C-alpha positions in Angstrom: 0.3 0.7 0.4 1.0 3.3 -0.4 3.0 4.5 2.9 2.1 8.7 1.4 0.6 10.5 -2.2 -0.4 13.7 -2.3 -4.0 14.8 -2.4 -5.7 15.9 -5.1 -8.1 18.6 -5.4 -9.7 17.2 -7.7 -13.1 19.9 -8.5 -10.9 21.9 -11.6 -10.1 19.0 -13.3 -13.3 16.2 -12.7 -16.0 19.8 -12.7 -14.3 20.7 -15.8 -16.8 20.0 -18.9 -14.0 19.7 -21.4 -11.8 17.6 -19.4 -11.8 14.5 -21.9 -12.2 10.7 -19.5 -8.4 10.2 -20.2 -7.7 13.5 -19.1 -9.7 12.9 -16.0 -7.3 9.3 -15.4 -4.6 10.5 -15.6 -5.2 13.0 -13.3 -6.2 10.8 -10.5 -3.6 7.9 -11.1 -0.6 10.3 -11.4 0.2 10.8 -7.9 0.5 7.0 -7.7 2.8 6.4 -11.1 4.5 9.5 -10.8 8.1 7.3 -9.8 7.3 4.6 -12.0 5.8 6.4 -15.5 6.3 9.9 -16.6 3.5 11.5 -17.5 3.8 10.6 -20.9 4.3 7.2 -20.1 0.9 7.3 -17.9 -1.3 8.9 -20.6 -0.6 6.6 -23.2 -1.4 3.2 -20.8 -4.8 5.3 -20.3 -5.7 5.9 -23.5 -4.9 2.2 -24.1 -7.1 1.4 -21.7 -10.7 3.2 -21.0 -11.6 2.1 -24.1 -15.1 2.1 -23.8 -16.8 4.4 -21.6 -18.8 4.0 -18.6 -22.0 5.7 -17.8 -24.6 6.8 -15.1 -28.5 5.9 -16.2 -31.0 7.0 -13.8 -34.5 4.9 -13.3 -38.2 6.9 -13.7 -39.8 6.5 -10.2 -36.3 5.4 -8.4 -33.7 6.9 -6.8 -31.4 4.2 -7.5 -29.1 5.0 -10.6 -26.8 2.9 -12.5 -23.1 2.9 -12.8 -22.6 0.2 -16.0 -19.0 -0.8 -15.5 -19.8 -3.6 -18.3 -18.9 -2.1 -22.0 -16.2 -3.7 -21.8 -13.8 -6.7 -24.1 -15.3 -8.9 -21.1 -18.3 -7.3 -20.3 -16.7 -6.9 -16.4 -15.4 -3.7 -14.4 -12.0 -5.6 -14.1 -11.8 -4.7 -18.2 -9.9 -1.2 -17.2 -8.2 -2.7 -14.5 -6.8 -5.5 -16.3 -5.9 -3.3 -18.7 -3.9 -1.0 -17.3 -2.0 -2.9 -15.6 -0.9 -5.0 -18.8 0.1 -1.7 -19.9 1.7 -1.2 -17.0 4.1 -4.9 -17.2 4.4 -4.2 -20.7 5.8 -0.4 -20.6 8.8 -2.4 -18.3 9.5 -5.4 -19.3 13.3 -5.3 -20.1 14.1 -7.3 -23.6 14.5 -10.7 -24.0 12.7 -11.4 -20.4 9.4 -13.9 -20.0 7.3 -13.1 -17.0 4.6 -15.3 -16.5 1.2 -13.8 -15.0 0.0 -15.8 -12.4 -3.9 -15.5 -11.3 -6.4 -16.9 -9.4 -10.1 -16.2 -10.2 -14.3 -16.5 -9.5 -14.8 -15.5 -12.7 -14.7 -12.2 -14.5 -11.3 -11.9 -13.7 -9.2 -14.1 -15.3 -11.4 -13.5 -18.8 -10.2 -9.9 -18.5 -6.6 -10.2 -17.5 -6.2 -13.4 -20.2 -7.5 -10.7 -22.8 -5.2 -7.8 -21.8 -2.5 -10.7 -22.2 -3.4 -12.3 -24.8 -0.7 -12.4 -27.7 1.3 -10.1 -26.1 5.0 -11.1 -26.5 7.6 -12.0 -23.6 4.4 -13.0 -20.9 2.6 -16.4 -20.5 -0.3 -15.8 -18.2 -1.4 -18.7 -16.3 -5.7 -18.4 -15.2 -6.6 -20.9 -12.0 -10.0 -21.4 -11.4 -12.3 -23.0 -9.2 -13.3 -25.6 -11.7 -17.6 -25.9 -12.3 -18.4 -23.4 -10.5 -18.7 -19.9 -13.2 -20.2 -19.8 -16.1 -19.4 -21.7 -19.3 -18.7 -17.4 -20.7 -16.7 -17.4 -18.4 -14.5 -19.9 -18.4 -14.9 -19.7 -22.3 -13.1 -16.1 -22.1 -10.6 -18.2 -20.2 -9.9 -20.8 -21.6 -11.4 -20.2 -25.5 -8.3 -17.6 -26.1 -4.9 -20.5 -26.1 -1.6 -19.5 -27.2 -0.1 -17.8 -24.1 -3.1 -18.1 -21.6 -2.7 -21.2 -20.0 -5.7 -22.0 -17.6 -5.9 -24.6 -15.0 -9.5 -25.8 -13.9 -8.6 -26.6 -9.4 -11.0 -29.4 -8.1 -11.9 -27.0 -5.0 -13.3 -23.4 -4.5 -11.7 -19.9 -5.3 -10.5 -19.4 -1.9 -8.2 -22.4 -3.1 -7.5 -20.6 -6.0 -6.2 -17.6 -4.6 -4.2 -19.9 -1.1 -2.6 -21.5 -4.3 -1.5 -18.0 -5.5 0.0 -16.6 -2.8 1.6 -20.0 -1.5 3.7 -19.3 -4.9 3.9 -15.5 -4.7 5.8 -16.2 -0.8 7.7 -19.5 -1.9 11.6 -17.3 -3.0 13.8 -20.1 -3.6 11.0 -20.6 -6.6 10.4 -16.6 -7.7 14.0 -16.6 -8.3 13.8 -19.8 -11.2 11.2 -17.6 -12.5 9.6 -14.5 -13.4 6.3 -13.6 -11.6 3.6 -10.9 -11.5 0.4 -11.1 -10.2 -3.0 -9.5 -11.9 -5.5 -10.5 -8.7 -6.1 -7.0 -6.5 -3.5 -8.3 -4.7 -1.8 -6.0 -7.1 -1.9 -2.4 -6.8 -2.0 -1.8 -10.2 -4.8 -4.2 -11.3 -7.6 -2.2 -8.3 -6.2 1.6 -8.3 -7.1 2.9 -11.4 -10.6 1.3 -10.8 -11.1 4.8 -7.9 -12.0 6.5 -12.0 -14.8 4.9 -11.9 -15.8 6.1 -8.8 -14.0 9.9 -9.6 -16.5 9.7 -12.6 -19.7 8.4 -10.4 -18.9 11.8 -7.8 -18.8 14.4 -11.2 -22.6 13.0 -12.4 -23.7 12.9 -8.1 -22.5 16.6 -7.9 -24.3 17.2 -10.7 -27.0 16.0 -9.8 -29.4 15.9 -6.2 -30.0 12.3 -4.9 -28.3 10.7 -1.6 -24.7 11.1 -1.3 -23.9 6.8 -1.2 -22.5 4.3 -3.6 -22.8 0.5 -3.1 -20.6 -1.5 -4.4 -20.7 -6.1 -5.7 -17.9 -6.7 -3.1 -15.8 -9.9 -3.6 -12.8 -10.1 -3.3 -12.6 -6.3 -2.2 -10.7 -4.7 -4.9 -13.3 -2.6 -6.4 -14.3 -1.2 -2.5 -11.1 -0.4 -1.7 -11.0 1.4 -4.7 -14.0 3.9 -4.0 -12.4 4.1 -0.6 -9.1 5.5 -2.3 -11.4 7.9 -4.5 -12.8 9.4 -1.9 -9.5 10.0 0.3 -8.5 12.1 -3.3 -11.6 14.6 -3.2 -13.8 12.5 -4.7 -16.1 11.9 -1.7 -19.2 9.8 -0.5 -21.5 10.3 2.3 -21.4 6.3 3.1 -20.1 3.6 1.0 -21.6 0.2 1.0 -20.2 -3.3 0.3 -23.4 -5.9 -1.4 -22.7 -9.2 -0.5 -23.9 -12.6 -1.4 -24.5 -15.3 1.3 -20.8 -15.2 2.1 -21.1 -12.2 4.9 -18.5 -12.6 6.4 -17.4 -8.9 6.0 -21.4 -8.1 7.0 -21.0 -10.2 10.6 -17.6 -9.0 11.6 -19.3 -5.0 11.5 -21.7 -6.6 13.5 -19.8 -8.9 16.0 -16.1 -8.0 15.8 -14.7 -11.2 15.2 -13.8 -11.8 11.7 -14.1 -15.7 10.7 -14.6 -16.6 7.6 -16.9 -19.9 6.9 -17.0 -22.4 3.8 -17.0 -21.1 1.0 -20.7 -20.6 -0.2 -21.7 -21.2 -4.3 -23.8 -18.6 -4.9 -26.0 -17.1 -8.4 -23.3 -14.4 -7.6 -20.8 -16.4 -8.4 -18.0 -13.6 -8.5 -18.3 -12.8 -5.3 -18.5 -16.3 -4.0 -15.2 -15.7 -1.9 -15.2 -16.3 2.2 -11.6 -14.7 2.7 -11.3 -11.4 0.8 -7.9 -10.7 0.9 -8.3 -6.8 0.1 -10.8 -6.1 3.4 -7.2 -5.3 4.8 -6.6 -3.0 2.4 -10.4 -1.2 3.3 -8.9 -1.4 7.0 -5.5 0.1 5.9 -7.4 3.0 4.6 -9.6 4.2 7.1 -6.8 4.3 9.7 -3.8 5.4 7.9 -5.2 8.6 6.5 -8.0 9.7 9.6 -7.4 13.7 8.1 -9.3 13.3 4.9 -13.4 12.9 5.0 -13.9 9.6 6.1 -17.9 7.9 4.6 -19.3 5.6 6.4 -19.1 1.9 6.1 -21.8 -0.9 6.0 -21.1 -4.5 4.7 -24.8 -6.1 3.4 -25.4 -9.7 2.8 -27.8 -10.8 0.1 -29.4 -14.0 -0.2 -30.6 -16.0 -3.5 -33.7 -15.8 -3.3 -33.3 -12.0 -2.8 -30.5 -11.7 -6.5 -33.5 -13.9 -8.0 -36.2 -11.5 -7.1 -34.3 -8.7 -7.8 -34.2 -9.5 -11.0 -37.7 -10.3 -12.1 -38.9 -6.6 -10.5 -36.2 -4.8 -12.0 -37.1 -6.5 -15.4 -41.0 -5.7 -14.7 -40.9 -2.2 -12.9 -38.2 -0.7 -16.3 -37.4 -3.7 -18.7 -33.3 -2.6 -17.6 -31.9 -6.6 -17.3 -29.4 -6.6 -13.8 -27.0 -9.2 -13.6 -27.5 -11.3 -10.0 -24.2 -9.4 -8.8 -25.0 -6.0 -9.6 -28.7 -7.3 -8.5 -27.1 -7.8 -4.8 -26.2 -4.1 -4.8 -29.4 -3.1 -6.5 -31.5 -4.5 -3.8 -29.2 -3.6 -0.6 -30.1 0.4 -1.7 -33.6 -0.3 -2.2 -34.1 -2.1 0.8 -31.8 -0.6 3.4 -31.3 2.4 2.4 -32.8 5.7 0.3 -31.4 5.2 -3.1 -27.6 6.4 -4.5 -25.5 5.0 -7.1 -25.8 1.3 -7.4 -22.5 0.0 -9.3 -23.3 -3.2 -12.2 -19.9 -4.9 -12.6 -21.2 -7.2 -15.6 -23.5 -7.8 -18.1 -26.0 -9.9 -17.7 -25.7 -12.4 -20.8 -22.9 -14.2 -18.6 -25.2 -15.7 -16.4 -28.0 -16.8 -18.8 -28.8 -19.4 -16.6 -29.5 -17.5 -13.8 -31.3 -14.8 -16.0 -33.6 -17.6 -17.2 -34.4 -19.1 -13.1 -35.4 -15.3 -12.5 -37.2 -14.4 -15.5 -38.7 -18.1 -16.8 -36.9 -16.7 -19.9 -33.8 -14.7 -21.3 -34.9 -11.8 -23.5 -33.5 -12.2 -26.6 -32.4 -7.5 -26.7 -29.6 -8.4 -24.0 -27.7 -11.3 -25.5 -23.5 -10.2 -25.4 -21.8 -11.2 -28.2 -18.6 -13.1 -26.3 -16.3 -14.8 -29.0 -14.2 -17.5 -28.0 -12.5 -21.0 -29.3 -12.8 -24.4 -28.0 -11.7 -24.7 -24.4 -8.0 -25.4 -23.7 -7.8 -26.3 -20.3 -6.3 -28.9 -17.7 -7.4 -29.4 -14.5 -5.7 -30.3 -11.4 -6.1 -30.7 -7.6 -5.8 -28.5 -4.9 -1.9 -29.3 -4.6 0.7 -25.9 -4.3 3.0 -28.5 -4.8 1.2 -29.7 -8.4 1.0 -26.0 -9.6 5.1 -25.0 -9.0 5.6 -28.3 -10.8 3.2 -27.3 -13.3 5.1 -23.3 -12.9 9.0 -24.5 -13.6 7.5 -27.4 -16.3 
């Protein structure tokens, strides 16, 4: 984590209607990379990263405003962080070097990272995901590329995949034999650029009169840490809320003040099926280390599978708008526990056709997602760390 940084006073740039998205993003990210990237190099990476818009959609007769983050190449919010990180690593890569990008995914991270590094010279991408616990489209985005993208289907949960990746990075002997980099949100370059989402949402909030609240579907806590980081930088919200599925470690922690992860539960919001979120300590760090800046209220609320289905059904019939199961958790929390605000929409519903069909009884034709891919190229492995280490060295 950064020990200190120059806090940006964002009004002049972010509220200037003549500022482009690339200028806004460069302004927000420059304090974190100025020792490692020139302003020109940063702007180049930003232009190659922020290639799509993330509009905010209001709804008639509703105080909820939806921040759509699924317009990227893999239809998930992680496209921004993965592309930014790939651009940074490419800029720093020395000629003739080969780097292995090691990733654990609960669904959307893997596809975004695979797309960002696909066919990039000097990089091999090894992606671990829980076998049979991600959607078919998510698996196709990971294992359908081939080439320099290696898909490992692990007999276990995402927490097992994450534990294996952390163990490899902790093994200093192995790391001397192979150049490794992470692409999960354990890598700062993966989630810091997501703070731009919340800078943009803040500019929208400043222009319109609605609750100063942002609710984020939360799994590994990188995205909500990015929201808190934007708040410290000057894009302040009164209230930041983490919406969870049935994996309720953090909601229980806030009530009991006792951190006790349980066995991971499979839910309809599969990318959030995480019981022990790595980045929760980062959120705590941001809360504790910058007390001189405005501190929003923080809450975390757990949502059941039944609530996810009923929310998808309700929003479709009331607004003719289709929510994916992850966004449905945040919508449910805002509508039932608070007085509205910005609901973060993290993935396109077309990636979760089975869940949508279960909620509605059909899948709307005009909401189909065009996702390209090839035959699956995957290797099934056990959750044995030694097995992974042997595979990396092979």
